[in-house]
C-alpha positions in Angstrom: 1.6 0.1 10.2 3.6 -3.0 9.1 6.9 -2.2 7.3 5.9 -4.2 4.3 2.8 -2.0 3.8 4.8 1.1 4.1 7.4 -0.2 1.5 4.6 -1.2 -0.8 3.0 2.2 -0.7 6.3 3.9 -1.3 7.0 1.8 -4.4 3.5 2.5 -5.7 3.8 6.2 -5.1 7.2 6.3 -6.8 5.9 4.4 -9.9 3.1 7.0 -10.2 5.7 9.8 -10.3 6.7 8.7 -13.8 3.2 9.6 -15.0 2.8 12.7 -12.9 6.2 14.0 -12.0 5.1 17.5 -11.0 2.4 16.3 -8.7 4.5 16.6 -5.6 5.2 19.9 -3.9 8.5 21.7 -4.1 10.6 20.8 -1.0 10.2 24.1 1.1 13.7 23.9 2.7 15.4 23.8 -0.7 13.2 26.0 -2.9 14.4 24.2 -6.1 11.5 23.4 -8.5 13.4 20.3 -9.6 13.4 18.8 -6.1 9.9 17.7 -5.0 8.3 15.5 -2.4 5.3 13.3 -1.8 4.3 12.2 1.6 3.7 8.4 2.2 2.4 7.8 5.7 5.0 9.5 7.9 7.8 9.5 5.3 8.9 12.1 2.8 9.7 10.7 -0.7 12.0 13.3 -2.1 12.8 13.2 -5.8 14.4 15.2 -8.6 12.5 15.9 -11.8 14.7 16.8 -14.9 13.6 16.5 -18.5 10.5 14.5 -17.5 12.7 11.9 -15.8 12.3 11.2 -12.1 15.1 10.2 -9.7 14.3 9.3 -6.1 17.0 10.9 -3.9 15.7 10.2 -0.4 13.0 8.6 1.7 13.2 10.2 5.2 11.0 10.4 8.2 8.8 13.5 8.2 10.2 16.3 10.4 13.7 15.6 9.3 15.1 18.4 7.1 17.0 17.2 4.1 20.2 19.2 4.9 23.8 18.4 5.6 26.5 16.3 4.0 24.4 13.1 3.5 21.6 14.9 1.6 23.9 17.5 -0.1 25.5 14.6 -2.0 22.2 13.1 -3.0 20.7 16.4 -4.3 23.6 17.0 -6.7 23.2 15.6 -10.2 25.2 12.4 -10.8 28.6 12.7 -12.4 29.1 11.2 -15.8 32.3 9.6 -16.9 32.5 10.3 -20.6 
């Protein structure tokens, strides 16, 4: 599969999440109903749903668990500077 086709499908899937944010399954390793995933070819599109807004937090190759320092930082809500 050409990389451009994979990227296009990931973008299309992420746009659909705005309309159907709960369509993806809960990420089993995390067990948090705000963290969900959709599969796009052999990639996992991991996203957070909060107040009907969607934030893509990772796109990783299937079979890779979203754990450890790189993913821990992504899974936390962003800090606000007010």
